C-alpha positions as CSV (number, residue, x, y, z in Angstrom):
1,A,4.2,-13.2,11.2
2,A,2.0,-10.6,12.9
3,V,-1.8,-10.1,12.7
4,V,-4.2,-7.3,13.5
5,I,-8.0,-7.3,13.2
6,V,-10.1,-4.1,13.6
7,K,-13.9,-4.0,14.1
8,D,-15.5,-0.6,14.1
9,S,-13.3,1.8,16.0
10,V,-11.6,-0.9,18.1
11,I,-8.4,-3.0,17.5
12,I,-9.9,-6.3,18.7
13,F,-6.9,-8.5,18.1
14,Q,-3.2,-8.1,17.5
15,R,-0.5,-10.6,18.0
16,G,2.9,-11.7,16.8
17,Y,3.8,-15.3,15.9
18,G,7.1,-17.0,15.6
19,L,10.6,-15.5,15.4
20,K,12.1,-12.3,14.0
21,A,15.0,-14.5,12.7
22,M,15.5,-18.2,12.7
23,N,18.9,-17.9,14.3
24,K,17.5,-16.0,17.3
25,V,15.4,-18.6,19.0
26,L,14.5,-16.4,22.0
27,D,13.6,-13.3,19.9
28,S,9.9,-13.5,19.2
29,V,7.8,-11.3,16.9
30,G,5.8,-8.8,18.9
31,V,3.2,-6.2,18.0
32,N,5.8,-3.5,17.7
33,T,8.2,-5.6,15.6
34,V,8.9,-3.7,12.4
35,F,8.4,-5.3,8.9
36,R,8.8,-4.1,5.4
37,I,5.3,-3.9,3.9
38,G,6.2,-3.8,0.2
39,S,3.3,-2.6,-2.1
40,L,1.0,-1.9,0.9
41,S,3.1,1.3,0.7
42,K,1.0,2.3,-2.4
43,G,-2.1,2.8,-0.2
44,F,-0.2,5.3,1.9
45,A,0.7,7.2,-1.3
46,G,-3.0,7.4,-2.4
47,V,-4.2,8.6,1.0
48,L,-1.3,11.1,1.4
49,T,-2.1,12.5,-2.1
50,G,-5.7,12.9,-0.9
51,I,-4.6,14.8,2.2
52,L,-2.5,17.2,0.1
53,V,-5.4,17.7,-2.2
54,E,-7.5,18.6,0.8
55,E,-4.9,21.1,1.9
56,G,-4.5,22.6,-1.5
57,D,-1.0,21.5,-2.3
58,L,-2.0,19.2,-5.1
59,K,-4.9,18.4,-7.4
60,W,-5.8,14.9,-8.6
61,D,-5.7,16.2,-12.2
62,D,-2.3,18.0,-11.9
63,R,0.0,17.0,-14.8
64,I,3.1,15.3,-13.7
65,I,5.3,17.3,-16.0
66,R,4.4,20.3,-13.9
67,Y,6.4,18.8,-11.1
68,V,8.8,16.4,-12.9
69,P,9.8,18.0,-16.2
70,E,12.1,15.0,-16.8
71,F,9.1,12.8,-17.4
72,Q,8.9,11.8,-21.1
73,L,6.8,9.2,-22.9
74,S,7.3,8.1,-26.5
75,S,4.3,10.4,-27.3
76,P,4.9,14.0,-26.5
77,G,1.1,14.6,-26.5
78,Q,0.5,11.8,-24.0
79,T,3.4,13.0,-21.9
80,R,1.5,16.3,-21.4
81,E,-1.7,14.4,-20.5
82,I,-0.5,12.2,-17.6
83,Q,-2.1,13.3,-14.3
84,L,-1.4,12.3,-10.8
85,R,-4.6,10.2,-10.9
86,H,-3.1,8.2,-13.8
87,L,0.1,7.5,-11.8
88,L,-1.8,6.3,-8.8
89,S,-4.2,4.1,-10.7
90,H,-1.6,2.5,-13.1
91,T,-3.3,3.9,-16.2
92,T,-0.4,5.9,-17.8
93,G,-0.3,3.6,-20.8
94,L,3.2,2.3,-20.0
95,P,3.9,-1.4,-20.2
96,Y,3.6,-3.6,-17.2
97,H,6.3,-3.0,-14.5
98,A,8.1,-0.5,-16.7
99,Y,11.7,-0.1,-15.4
100,T,11.1,-1.8,-12.1
101,N,14.5,-3.3,-12.9
102,M,16.0,0.2,-12.8
103,I,14.5,0.8,-9.3
104,E,16.1,-2.5,-8.2
105,A,19.4,-1.4,-9.6
106,G,19.3,1.8,-7.5
107,Y,18.5,4.5,-10.1
108,D,16.8,7.7,-8.9
109,L,13.2,8.3,-10.1
110,R,14.0,11.4,-12.1
111,S,16.6,9.5,-14.1
112,I,14.1,6.7,-14.7
113,A,11.5,9.2,-15.8
114,K,13.6,10.3,-18.8
115,N,13.8,6.7,-20.0
116,F,10.1,6.1,-20.4
117,S,10.4,7.7,-23.8
118,K,12.1,4.5,-25.0
119,L,9.1,2.3,-24.4
120,R,6.2,1.6,-26.6
121,L,2.9,2.7,-25.1
122,H,0.1,0.2,-24.5
123,G,-2.8,2.6,-24.3
124,K,-4.1,6.1,-23.8
125,P,-4.2,7.7,-20.3
126,G,-6.9,6.2,-18.2
127,Q,-7.8,3.4,-20.6
128,V,-5.5,0.5,-19.8
129,F,-4.5,-1.0,-16.4
130,S,-0.8,-1.8,-16.2
131,Y,0.8,-2.2,-12.8
132,Q,3.8,0.1,-12.2
133,N,6.4,0.9,-9.5
134,A,8.6,3.6,-11.1
135,A,5.9,5.7,-12.7
136,F,3.7,5.3,-9.6
137,S,6.4,6.6,-7.4
138,L,6.7,9.9,-9.3
139,V,3.8,11.1,-7.1
140,G,6.3,11.4,-4.3
141,E,8.4,13.7,-6.6
142,A,5.3,15.8,-7.2
143,M,4.8,16.1,-3.4
144,N,8.3,17.2,-2.9
145,S,8.2,19.8,-5.7
146,S,4.8,21.1,-4.4
147,T,5.6,21.3,-0.6
148,G,9.4,21.4,-0.5
149,K,9.4,18.4,1.9
150,S,10.6,14.9,1.2
151,Y,8.1,12.0,0.8
152,P,9.2,10.3,4.1
153,T,8.9,13.6,6.0
154,L,5.4,14.2,4.6
155,L,4.3,10.7,5.6
156,Q,5.7,11.2,9.1
157,R,4.0,14.5,9.6
158,K,0.7,13.9,7.8
159,I,0.0,10.3,8.7
160,F,2.4,8.4,10.9
161,E,2.6,10.9,13.8
162,P,-1.1,12.0,14.0
163,A,-2.3,8.4,13.5
164,G,-0.1,7.1,16.4
165,M,2.0,4.9,14.1
166,R,5.1,5.1,16.4
167,N,7.3,2.5,14.7
168,A,6.5,3.5,11.0
169,S,9.0,5.0,8.6
170,A,9.7,5.2,4.9
171,D,13.4,4.8,4.4
172,W,16.2,2.3,5.0
173,E,17.5,4.3,8.0
174,G,14.2,4.0,9.7
175,I,14.2,0.2,9.8
176,H,18.0,-0.1,10.2
177,S,17.9,2.0,13.4
178,S,15.0,0.0,14.9
179,H,15.8,-2.2,17.9
180,D,12.8,-4.4,17.2
181,C,12.6,-5.5,13.5
182,A,12.1,-8.7,11.7
183,L,14.7,-10.1,9.3
184,P,13.6,-11.4,5.9
185,H,13.9,-15.1,5.1
186,R,14.4,-17.1,2.0
187,G,13.3,-20.5,3.1
188,L,14.6,-20.9,6.7
189,S,17.7,-18.7,6.2
190,P,17.6,-15.1,7.5
191,D,18.8,-12.5,5.2
192,S,19.7,-8.8,5.5
193,I,17.4,-5.8,4.9
194,T,18.4,-4.3,1.6
195,H,18.2,-0.7,0.3
196,R,16.1,-1.9,-2.6
197,F,12.9,0.1,-3.3
198,Y,13.6,2.8,-0.8
199,N,14.4,4.9,-3.8
200,A,10.8,4.4,-4.8
201,A,9.2,4.8,-1.4
202,P,5.6,5.5,-2.6
203,A,5.6,2.1,-4.3
204,G,7.4,-0.1,-1.7
205,G,9.4,1.8,0.9
206,V,7.2,1.9,4.0
207,N,8.2,0.0,7.2
208,A,5.7,-0.7,10.0
209,S,4.7,-2.9,12.9
210,I,1.4,-4.6,13.2
211,A,0.5,-2.1,15.9
212,D,1.0,0.6,13.4
213,M,-1.1,-1.2,10.8
214,G,-4.0,-1.4,13.3
215,E,-3.9,2.4,13.6
216,W,-3.7,2.6,9.8
217,L,-6.8,0.4,9.4
218,L,-8.7,2.7,11.8
219,L,-7.7,5.7,9.6
220,L,-8.7,3.9,6.4
221,M,-12.1,3.0,7.7
222,G,-12.9,6.6,8.7
223,Y,-12.2,6.6,12.5
224,K,-9.6,9.3,12.3
225,P,-11.4,12.1,10.5
226,N,-9.0,14.7,12.0
227,I,-6.4,13.3,9.7
228,V,-8.3,12.6,6.5
229,S,-12.0,13.2,5.7
230,A,-14.5,10.6,4.7
231,S,-15.0,12.3,1.3
232,T,-11.3,12.1,0.5
233,L,-11.3,8.4,1.4
234,D,-14.3,8.0,-0.9
235,Q,-12.1,9.5,-3.7
236,V,-9.1,7.3,-2.9
237,F,-11.1,4.1,-2.9
238,R,-13.4,4.9,-5.8
239,P,-12.8,2.3,-8.6
240,V,-11.0,3.7,-11.6
241,I,-10.1,0.8,-13.9
242,R,-10.9,-2.9,-14.3
243,T,-7.9,-5.1,-13.5
244,G,-8.9,-8.3,-15.3
245,S,-7.8,-11.6,-13.7
246,E,-5.2,-10.5,-11.2
247,R,-5.4,-12.2,-7.8
248,Q,-7.9,-14.6,-9.4
249,R,-7.9,-17.0,-6.5
250,F,-8.8,-14.3,-4.0
251,H,-11.6,-13.1,-6.3
252,Q,-13.0,-16.6,-6.7
253,T,-12.7,-17.6,-3.1
254,A,-14.2,-14.4,-1.7
255,G,-16.8,-14.4,-4.4
256,R,-16.2,-10.7,-5.3
257,V,-16.0,-9.9,-9.0
258,P,-15.4,-7.6,-10.7
259,A,-12.1,-6.2,-9.5
260,Y,-10.8,-2.7,-10.0
261,Y,-7.8,-0.5,-9.1
262,A,-8.4,2.8,-7.4
263,M,-5.7,5.3,-6.0
264,G,-3.1,2.9,-4.7
265,W,-5.7,0.3,-3.8
266,R,-7.4,-2.8,-5.3
267,V,-11.1,-2.8,-5.0
268,L,-13.2,-6.0,-5.1
269,T,-16.7,-4.6,-5.4
270,D,-20.1,-6.2,-4.7
271,G,-22.3,-3.4,-3.5
272,Q,-22.1,-3.0,0.2
273,D,-19.8,-5.9,0.4
274,T,-17.0,-4.0,-1.3
275,I,-13.5,-5.0,-0.1
276,V,-10.6,-2.6,-0.4
277,Y,-7.4,-4.7,-0.6
278,H,-3.7,-4.8,-1.4
279,G,-0.8,-7.3,-1.2
280,G,2.9,-6.7,-1.1
281,A,6.2,-8.4,-1.5
282,V,9.7,-6.9,-1.1
283,N,13.1,-8.2,0.1
284,D,11.5,-11.6,1.0
285,F,8.8,-9.9,3.2
286,R,5.1,-10.5,2.4
287,S,2.1,-8.4,3.5
288,E,-1.6,-8.4,3.0
289,I,-4.3,-5.9,4.0
290,A,-8.1,-5.9,3.4
291,F,-11.1,-4.1,4.9
292,N,-14.8,-3.6,4.4
293,R,-15.8,0.0,5.2
294,H,-19.5,-0.7,5.3
295,D,-19.2,-3.4,7.9
296,G,-16.3,-1.7,9.7
297,I,-14.0,-4.7,9.7
298,G,-10.4,-5.1,8.5
299,I,-7.4,-7.2,8.8
300,C,-3.6,-6.9,8.1
301,I,-1.0,-9.7,8.2
302,L,2.7,-9.2,7.9
303,F,5.2,-12.0,7.1
304,N,9.0,-12.1,7.2
305,A,9.1,-14.8,4.6
306,S,7.4,-15.7,1.3
307,T,5.3,-18.4,2.9
308,P,2.3,-20.3,1.5
309,P,-0.2,-18.8,4.1
310,A,0.5,-15.4,2.6
311,N,-1.3,-16.6,-0.6
312,S,-4.5,-17.6,1.1
313,C,-4.8,-15.9,4.5
314,I,-7.0,-12.9,3.3
315,A,-9.3,-15.1,1.3
316,D,-9.6,-17.5,4.2
317,F,-10.4,-14.7,6.6
318,W,-13.2,-13.3,4.4
319,E,-14.6,-16.7,3.9
320,L,-14.9,-17.2,7.7
321,Y,-16.2,-13.7,8.1
322,A,-19.0,-14.4,5.6
323,T,-20.0,-17.5,7.5
324,H,-20.3,-15.7,10.8
325,R,-21.2,-12.3,9.6
326,D,-24.6,-11.9,11.1
327,S,-23.5,-12.7,14.6
328,I,-20.4,-10.6,14.3
329,L,-22.3,-7.5,13.2
330,N,-24.7,-8.0,16.2
331,W,-21.9,-8.0,18.7
332,T,-21.7,-4.7,20.7
333,R,-18.4,-5.3,22.6
334,P,-14.8,-6.1,21.5
335,L,-14.5,-9.7,20.3
336,V,-11.2,-10.2,22.1
337,D,-10.2,-8.6,25.5
């Protein structure tokens, strides 16, 4: 595993734990070791959309058929209504995880987009939360159509490079060519890094080290305004739709209800104590990220196995933070040298 904690504009703690692979006993995880981050990738898609909106390449209310004419729902009228904001907030009306199996089978997104017409819709645009991977990832196709650049290229130029995320990438080649990457594990057995979900990079294709994720947390909490403005971050993190009982243990433990989905992010809102959060799982990697913009504190943890601590680490962190919050907020120097 690898952990980073940010307080205000400072990365106060970052460290790797354990091994990149169980069969390499002298190969320890470091702060630059690359992991797959799974659905934490969705947060990058939301912020990148906001940047392109700032630059005039996209609008939140652009219809997806403008960029992906292959996109078809069972209702032609609803097909015409679906906007980028609906893709990013999982409110298209499609059933839960519609055609995630086709992503896993290696189909390209435009081929999948044609097949949505075979599915019964579960609601009108913007009215029902239903988590997606295939539909969500069409935002990357919109970016490509609008700018003429691939989604991984846009991430590299608009976020990774200016934010100082030197190990980050959004394709299989990026992690495969790394000389410092963790291998996924099922139990104690190391496995290979698959191509799965790189065909849906906005939903699950980002690779990053914990050093990268520290820089990402700084950006998300507003300390890199040269890359993305505070007003755009406000739009990205603004709650869109109630999510019901997902992640119920986290909600109960952290004491933050209700829960919403925003643009690629979960939001657990309690006034100034609002936590922006997401978890991820892909190829037997697990990942968790959460931050409180008001208090200026955030944490990310990356795992190279589906391990029990991945289910509780974020809740445990915020529980400890709540206990020591007053003294932490009064500190004026880095907590860890």
